[in-house]
VEXSEVEX-151220 format. One record per residue (C-alpha): chain; z, y, x. Coordinates in Angstrom, 1 decimal. Layout:
VEXSEVEX-151220
SITE  c       Z       Y       X
SITE  A       Z       Y       X
...
This chain:
VEXSEVEX-151220
SITE  c       Z       Y       X
SITE  A   190.4   240.9     4.7
SITE  A   193.4   239.9     6.7
SITE  A   193.3   236.4     5.1
SITE  A   189.7   236.1     6.0
SITE  A   190.3   237.0     9.6
SITE  A   193.3   234.6     9.8
SITE  A   191.1   231.8     8.5
SITE  A   188.4   232.4    11.1
SITE  A   191.0   232.6    13.9
SITE  A   192.6   229.3    12.8
SITE  A   189.2   227.6    12.6
SITE  A   188.3   228.8    16.1
SITE  A   191.6   227.6    17.5
SITE  A   191.1   224.2    15.9
SITE  A   187.6   223.9    17.4
SITE  A   188.9   224.9    20.8
SITE  A   191.8   222.3    20.6
SITE  A   189.4   219.6    19.5
SITE  A   186.9   220.3    22.2
SITE  A   189.7   220.0    24.8
SITE  A   190.9   216.6    23.7
SITE  A   187.6   214.9    24.3
SITE  A   188.1   212.5    27.2
SITE  A   187.0   209.2    28.4
SITE  A   188.7   206.4    30.3
SITE  A   187.5   206.2    33.9
SITE  A   185.6   203.0    34.7
SITE  A   186.8   200.8    37.5
SITE  A   185.3   197.9    39.3
SITE  A   187.2   194.6    39.0
SITE  A   185.2   192.2    41.2
SITE  A   182.2   190.0    41.6
SITE  A   181.4   186.3    41.8
SITE  A   178.0   185.3    43.1
SITE  A   176.2   182.4    44.7
SITE  A   172.8   181.0    45.6
SITE  A   170.7   177.8    45.3
SITE  A   167.4   176.2    46.3
SITE  A   165.6   175.4    43.0
SITE  A   168.7   174.9    40.8
SITE  A   167.9   173.7    37.3
SITE  A   171.3   174.7    36.0
SITE  A   174.3   176.7    37.0
SITE  A   177.1   178.9    35.8
SITE  A   177.9   182.6    35.8
SITE  A   181.6   182.7    36.8
SITE  A   184.2   185.5    36.5
SITE  A   186.0   187.1    39.4
SITE  A   189.8   187.1    39.7
SITE  A   191.6   189.9    37.9
SITE  A   189.3   190.2    34.8
SITE  A   190.9   190.8    31.4
SITE  A   189.8   190.7    27.8
SITE  A   187.9   193.9    27.0
SITE  A   186.3   194.1    30.4
SITE  A   182.5   194.2    30.6
SITE  A   180.7   191.6    32.6
SITE  A   177.2   192.4    34.0
SITE  A   175.2   189.2    34.8
SITE  A   172.3   189.2    37.3
SITE  A   169.9   186.4    38.2
SITE  A   166.9   186.5    40.5
SITE  A   164.4   183.9    41.8
SITE  A   161.5   184.5    44.1
SITE  A   159.1   182.4    42.0
SITE  A   158.0   184.0    38.7
SITE  A   157.1   180.6    37.2
SITE  A   160.7   179.4    37.3
SITE  A   162.1   179.9    33.8
SITE  A   165.6   180.8    32.7
SITE  A   167.6   179.9    29.5
SITE  A   170.7   182.1    29.4
SITE  A   172.1   184.6    26.9
SITE  A   172.8   183.9    23.3
SITE  A   173.8   180.2    23.6
SITE  A   176.5   181.2    26.0
SITE  A   177.5   184.6    24.5
SITE  A   175.5   186.8    26.9
SITE  A   173.3   189.6    25.6
SITE  A   170.0   189.9    27.5
SITE  A   169.3   193.4    28.8
SITE  A   166.2   192.7    30.9
SITE  A   164.3   189.4    31.5
SITE  A   161.0   189.8    33.2
SITE  A   158.7   188.0    35.6
SITE  A   155.4   188.6    37.4
SITE  A   153.4   186.8    40.0
SITE  A   154.3   187.9    43.5
SITE  A   157.5   189.6    42.4
SITE  A   159.7   186.8    41.1
SITE  A   161.8   186.6    37.9
SITE  A   164.8   188.9    37.2
SITE  A   167.4   188.6    34.4
SITE  A   170.1   191.2    33.6
SITE  A   172.6   190.6    30.8
SITE  A   176.1   191.7    29.7
SITE  A   179.1   190.6    27.7
SITE  A   182.4   192.2    26.6
SITE  A   184.9   189.6    27.7
SITE  A   187.4   188.0    25.3
SITE  A   190.5   185.8    26.0
SITE  A   189.5   182.3    26.8
SITE  A   186.2   183.2    28.6
SITE  A   185.6   181.2    31.8
SITE  A   182.1   180.3    32.8
SITE  A   178.7   180.9    31.2
SITE  A   176.0   178.3    31.7
SITE  A   172.3   178.6    32.2
SITE  A   169.4   176.2    32.7
SITE  A   166.1   176.7    34.5
SITE  A   162.9   174.9    35.1
SITE  A   162.2   173.1    38.4
SITE  A   159.9   174.9    40.9
SITE  A   159.9   173.5    44.4
SITE  A   161.6   175.8    47.0
SITE  A   162.4   178.5    44.5
SITE  A   165.4   180.2    46.1
SITE  A   167.7   181.7    43.4
SITE  A   170.5   184.2    43.5
SITE  A   172.9   184.8    40.6
SITE  A   176.2   186.6    40.0
SITE  A   178.6   188.4    37.8
SITE  A   180.0   191.9    38.3
SITE  A   183.0   193.0    36.1
SITE  A   183.9   196.5    35.1
SITE  A   186.9   197.9    33.2
SITE  A   187.1   201.0    31.0
SITE  A   183.5   200.6    29.7
SITE  A   182.5   201.3    26.1
SITE  A   183.0   198.1    24.1
SITE  A   181.2   199.0    21.0
SITE  A   177.7   197.6    21.2
SITE  A   175.6   198.0    24.3
SITE  A   177.8   199.1    27.2
SITE  A   174.7   200.7    28.9
SITE  A   174.2   204.2    27.5
SITE  A   170.9   204.5    29.4
SITE  A   168.5   202.6    31.6
SITE  A   165.5   203.4    33.8
SITE  A   163.2   201.2    31.6
SITE  A   161.9   197.7    32.4
SITE  A   162.5   196.6    35.9
SITE  A   160.1   198.2    38.3
SITE  A   158.2   196.3    41.0
SITE  A   158.1   197.2    44.7
SITE  A   156.0   195.9    47.5
SITE  A   156.1   195.7    51.3
SITE  A   159.5   197.0    52.0
SITE  A   162.8   195.4    53.1
SITE  A   164.8   198.3    51.5
SITE  A   164.6   198.3    47.6
SITE  A   164.6   201.8    46.1
SITE  A   165.8   201.7    42.5
SITE  A   164.5   204.2    39.9
SITE  A   166.3   207.2    38.5
SITE  A   168.3   207.1    35.2
SITE  A   169.6   210.0    33.0
SITE  A   173.2   209.6    32.0
SITE  A   174.5   210.8    28.6
SITE  A   178.2   211.0    29.2
SITE  A   180.4   212.7    31.8
SITE  A   181.9   210.0    34.1
SITE  A   179.2   207.4    33.4
SITE  A   178.7   204.8    36.1
SITE  A   175.2   204.3    37.4
SITE  A   174.4   200.6    38.3
SITE  A   171.3   199.9    40.4
SITE  A   170.2   196.2    40.7
SITE  A   167.6   194.6    42.9
SITE  A   166.0   191.2    43.6
SITE  A   163.5   190.5    46.3
SITE  A   161.6   187.6    47.7
SITE  A   163.2   187.5    51.1
SITE  A   166.6   187.4    52.7
SITE  A   168.2   190.1    54.7
SITE  A   169.9   190.2    58.1
SITE  A   172.3   193.0    56.9
SITE  A   172.3   195.3    53.9
SITE  A   173.8   198.7    53.1
SITE  A   174.0   200.1    49.5
SITE  A   172.4   203.4    48.6
SITE  A   174.2   206.5    50.0
SITE  A   177.3   207.4    47.9
SITE  A   177.4   204.0    46.2
SITE  A   179.7   201.0    46.5
SITE  A   178.6   197.3    46.4
SITE  A   179.3   195.4    43.3
SITE  A   178.0   192.2    44.8
SITE  A   175.0   190.9    46.8
SITE  A   173.8   187.6    48.3
SITE  A   170.9   186.1    50.0
SITE  A   169.6   182.6    51.0
SITE  A   167.1   181.1    53.4
SITE  A   167.1   177.7    51.8
SITE  A   163.8   177.3    50.0
SITE  A   161.4   180.3    50.2
SITE  A   164.2   182.9    50.7
SITE  A   165.5   185.5    48.3
SITE  A   168.2   188.1    47.9
SITE  A   169.7   190.3    45.2
SITE  A   172.4   192.9    44.8
SITE  A   174.2   195.4    42.6
SITE  A   175.9   198.7    43.4
SITE  A   177.8   201.4    41.4
SITE  A   178.7   205.1    41.5
SITE  A   180.5   207.4    39.1
SITE  A   178.5   210.4    38.0
SITE  A   180.7   213.2    37.0
SITE  A   178.3   215.2    34.9
SITE  A   175.5   214.4    32.5
SITE  A   172.1   214.4    34.2
SITE  A   169.4   212.5    36.1
SITE  A   170.6   210.3    39.0
SITE  A   168.3   208.8    41.6
SITE  A   170.3   206.3    43.6
SITE  A   168.1   206.1    46.7
SITE  A   167.3   202.9    48.5
SITE  A   169.3   200.1    49.9
SITE  A   169.0   199.8    53.6
SITE  A   168.3   196.2    54.5
SITE  A   167.4   194.8    57.9
SITE  A   164.6   192.3    57.4
SITE  A   160.9   191.9    57.2
SITE  A   158.8   194.8    56.0
SITE  A   156.6   192.8    53.6
SITE  A   159.2   192.0    50.9
SITE  A   158.3   192.3    47.2
SITE  A   160.6   192.3    44.1
SITE  A   162.2   194.2    41.3
SITE  A   164.5   197.2    41.0
SITE  A   166.3   198.5    37.9
SITE  A   169.0   201.1    37.1
SITE  A   171.4   201.3    34.2
SITE  A   174.3   203.6    33.3
SITE  A   177.5   202.2    31.9
SITE  A   179.2   204.4    29.3
SITE  A   183.0   205.1    29.7
SITE  A   185.2   204.0    26.8
SITE  A   186.2   207.0    24.7
SITE  A   189.9   207.6    24.5
SITE  A   189.4   210.1    21.6
SITE  A   186.7   209.8    19.0
SITE  A   185.7   213.5    19.0
SITE  A   182.5   214.4    20.8
SITE  A   180.4   217.5    20.9
SITE  A   176.8   218.3    21.9
SITE  A   175.1   216.0    24.4
SITE  A   178.3   213.9    24.7
SITE  A   177.5   212.2    21.4
């Protein structure tokens, strides 16, 4: 009987110890590089200063004209996360890559569409899961919005404590000024009035506990008849210890 009780006690102690060693590296934002163009037919996603092998780059590209095509992704080592277009809302692309030594620029090509203002950029994060897709969750396909200067990204449900929620927008007008959703920090944005005008941006926020996060809108000064896309993803922290329980799996 004593041996049985000792066995149970030891097993419980091991379980408690293992549950306490579960931890994840905190994600950090390294920087962004972004630019604009009037109907560019080619370009490069570039990397910001300070990046290192093992960082995760999130690539974003938006044009106000949905008929303007984009060839990016596999030929340049970028994995496509979203690539959608629709009349009146433009064309948005979101991709990612775990960076390796020797990375520099990632090219893309596009069809020619007169006055199609285009915005593109790279946002780099450290401490993100590097095994497979760094996004542990997403809101779904990019959602459209109409007649507002302030894009309101959809909610996403995180799966890991300390995940970083990443809302992204692209819209068919520029902005006079822009403020990220409350509680968030900018991970890059840009706009242009050359061509038919467009703007795009990214933000981030660490979410301490698993659950549903609704970022709320950007606040942008501009016209009230803007249309475009919004999307929200959640970056998974890199696990420091390979022991997980319950919903942390």
